[in-house]
N, C-alpha and C positions, 0 to 999 in steps of 0.2 A: 227477551224470552230465552231461557236456558233449555237445552236438550239434555236430559239426564240419562246417563248410561248406568243401568242397574248392575251392581256387583254381587248381588245375592245376599243371603242370610249370613251375616258376619258372626253374631253371637247367638247360638242356639242354646237356650237356657237349660233344656233337658239334658244336653250333652256337656255343656261347659259349666253348669252351675256347681257351686261349692258346698251346698248343704241344704238342710230343710227350709231355711229362710229364703233360699233362692231356688225354689222348686220349678216354677214356671214364670213366664212373662218377663219383659224388660221394658216397662212402661215409660213413655215420654223420654226417650234417650236424648241426652243433652251434652254435646261435646264441649270440652274446655282444654286448652293447650297447657300441658305441663312444661314442655320445652320443645326445642326444634325436632327432637326425635320421637316424642310421645304425645298422643292425644288421649285424654281421659274422657270416657263417656259415662256420665252418671245416669242411673235409671232406677226405676222402682221394680223390685223383684218380689214375687208373691210366694207365700208358703201354702201348705195344704188347705188352709182355710180361706185362701184368697186375700190374705192381709199382706200389704206391700211395705217393704222397707227399702231404704235407699242405699245402694252400693255403687260400685264402678267396674268398668272394663277398660283397661288400658290397651291401646292399639298403636302400631307403628305409624308414625305420621306419613311416611313415604309409601307405606303399604298398609292402609287402614283395614284391610281384610285380615291382617295378621294380628292375633291377640298376644299381648305381652304378659299381662297378669290380670287376675280377677280378685276383687276384694274378698278376703276370707270372712270378714264380718261386716255388718252394715256400718256405713259411716254416719247414718242417722237412723235410729230405731224408732218404733212407735212411741207415742206419748204415754204419760201416766194415766191410769184408769180414770175416766170421767172427764178428761181433757178433750179438746177439739180434735186431736190427732191420735186418739187411742185405738183406732181401727184401721190404720194404714197411713202411709205418707208416700207421695210421689214428687218428682222433681218439677219445680217451676223454672228456676234459672239459677246460674252461678255467676257472680260478678266480683271482680277484684276491686277493692275500694279501701280507703283508710281503715285500719283495724283488722284487716284480714280478708279472706275469701268468704263472701256473703252468699249463703244458700237460701233462696226463697223456695219454700216447699208448700205443697197442698196437703193438708191433713184431713182425714175422713173420720166421721163419727156416725155410728148407727143410732137411730132414734126410733121410737115406737110408731110414729105416724107419717114417716117419710122414708124413702129408700135410703137416703144418707144426707148428711150435711158435709160441705167441703169449703174450708176457709184456709187462709194463708198464714204460715208461720215463717220465722226467720231464725237461721242458725249460722254461726260463724266458725271458720277454721283458722287457726294460727299456725298450723303445721303443714301448709301446702296442700290442703284438701284431703288428707287422710282421715281426719276425725272432725266432726262438727259438734258444737255445743249450742243448744237453744239459747236465744237471747231472753225469751220468756216462755211461759207455758200457755199463754193466751195468743190468739191471732193478732198479727199486725194489721191485717185486713179482714175484718169480721162482718157481723151482720149490720145492715143499714137498709133504709128504704130502697127497694129495688133489688136488693141482694139478700133476701131472707134465708136462702138455702145454699147459695154458692157465691164465693168471692175468691177466685183462683188466679193468682198472679202467675204468668208464664213468660214474661219478658220484661227485663229491667235494663236500662242504660243509665250509668252514673256519669254525668258530665257537668262541668262548671259548678260542682258542689251540690247539684240537685239530682234527685232520683226521678227518672221518667219511667212510668210503670204502666204496662198494658195487661189487662186481666179479663177473665170471663165472669160475668155477673148473672146469677140465676135466681128466679123468684117463684117458679112453679114447675109443673110436670106435664108432659104430653103422654097420653095413654095410647099405646099402639099394640094391637093384638091382646088387649087386656092387661098389658104390663106398663108400669110407669117409666118414663125416660125424662131426664132433666132437660128443661128449656133454659138456654142461656145465650148471651150475646157478648160483644167485646167492647170494653170501656177503657178509658185512659185517665190517669191521675198523676200529678207530680207533687213532690215535697222535698224540702231540705232536711227533714227529720223523719226517719222511719217510725219513730215513736209517736208521731202526730200525723196521722193520715187525714188529709182534708176530706170533708164530706162532699164537696163540690167536685164533679169530674165531668168527663165528656164521653158521649157515645161515639164509638168509632165505626162499628159495623153491626147491623141487625140481620137476622135471618130474612130470606126472601123466597117467594114462591112456596114450595112445599117444605122448605127447611123449617126446622124448629129449634135447631141449636147451631151455633157457630162459635168456636172457641180455640183454645190452646194457641193464642197468638205468639208468633216469634218474629221480632222486629229487628231489622238490620239496616245499615247504611251501605248502599251500593251505588256507585257512580253519582254521588251527590244527592241521592234521594233515599227516602225510607221505603223499605220493602217489607211487607208482612206476609208470612206464611201462616195459614190457619187450617183448621179442620172443620168441616161442615157436615151435618147429618140431616136427612130428610125423612119424611114419613114412609118412603119406599125402602127404607133401611140402607140407603147409600150412605157411606161414610168415607169421605175423600177430601184431600186438601184443596185449598184455594189460595189465590194470590191477590194482594192489594198494594197500591202505591200511594205515596203521600209526599208532599213537600215539607210538611211541618210535623209529621207524626201524629196528628190529631184528626185531620180531615182526610178521608181515604176514598179511593176509587178501586172497586174490584175489577180484576182482569183474570178470572179463573182460567181462561183459555191459555194464559201464559205459563201454566205450570210446567208443561213439557214432560209429562210423565203419564203413563197409563197403567192399568192393572195388568198383571202377568196372565198368560193363558192358563197357567196352573201353578199350584204350589202355595207357599206361605203368604204371598201378597196378591193372590188372584181374586179375592173378594173385597178386601179393604186395603187402602193405604191411608195412614194417618200419622199425625204428630211429627212432621218433618222439622229438623233442626240443622242449621248449617254451620260450617266453619271453613275458613279459607286455608288451603295448603298450597303455597306457591302459586302456580297459575291454574289451580283447580279449586272448585268449590266442592266440598264434601257434604252430602246430605245423609244424616242418620235418621231412620224412620221405622215405624211399626207397620205390621201388616194385619192379617186376619185376626179376628177376635181381639182387636185393640192391642196386639203385641203378645199374644199367648206364646208364640214360638220363640220370641226374642226380638232382636233388631237387625235391620239390614242397612245397606249402603248403596248410594248412587253418587256419581261424579258428573261434573259439568265443567267445561272450559270457561275461565273468567278473564282471559288475557285481553279481551276487548275493552275492559274497563281501565280507566286511568288510575293514577297513583292514589287518589283518595278513596278508592273502592275497597277499603278495608271492611271486613265483615266482623261485626261485634253485636252484642245484644244479650 
């Protein structure tokens, strides 16, 4: 169990944003190391219509509350009209692999009889993560039985030539206070070819109790085991992270009590904490996360000591 020390709101979009495409929010902040001195945090930034485009915020690795630069333009814009990602894109994961830096992203599309559809696309950068080009205009993880409305990849590990993929799958809606909210759970699939996604996969975690959604899985290797951070929502409007552990990355046990973080008494993360993503910096683990209104204000930072782990405790995912 980690004890997380909050460092506050690092990137405040209303104050640090660079233009109309970056007016509010910094959704699903996802760190990726550029070099020893710099960590890049990719996120989805919303315009006045609430449409998200992916950009980045570079921070100092040894002082991650200090911003180095902010992307002047999106590294990945919305898709062509009529495509699955024409009404917004948010970050799933970024993975260095043969061919370049692979960005798995979630594309949103508005339709007449559902709140939205959300499926996964792939884009690749060959210039170190400054620009990304779509591999195709259709999802690499799209509709299938059990995921008619949502197939959102949020964690990928590339090892031994295979892609190990954890994603949220949604098929229907929960009505709360007369409003529809998406129902989803966490599944796992693996493949050696991202162009051929197997239909057979595995259920990792299902909602329990009053929960109706559990998603945004972020999977890491810590101390020889797999650790998953996720976000869960219930009918009481709670939206908060949980933690699960696994020996193989497929069969999981939840231990939400091990999160080591609580809501703040006031301020930007006093009502909601969501979408945590980790990166190791020397003897520290850094957590970038969103707060109230799913990241409306921007993203914040928390730190924990990780020197109690041995040499194989590298964080990746």
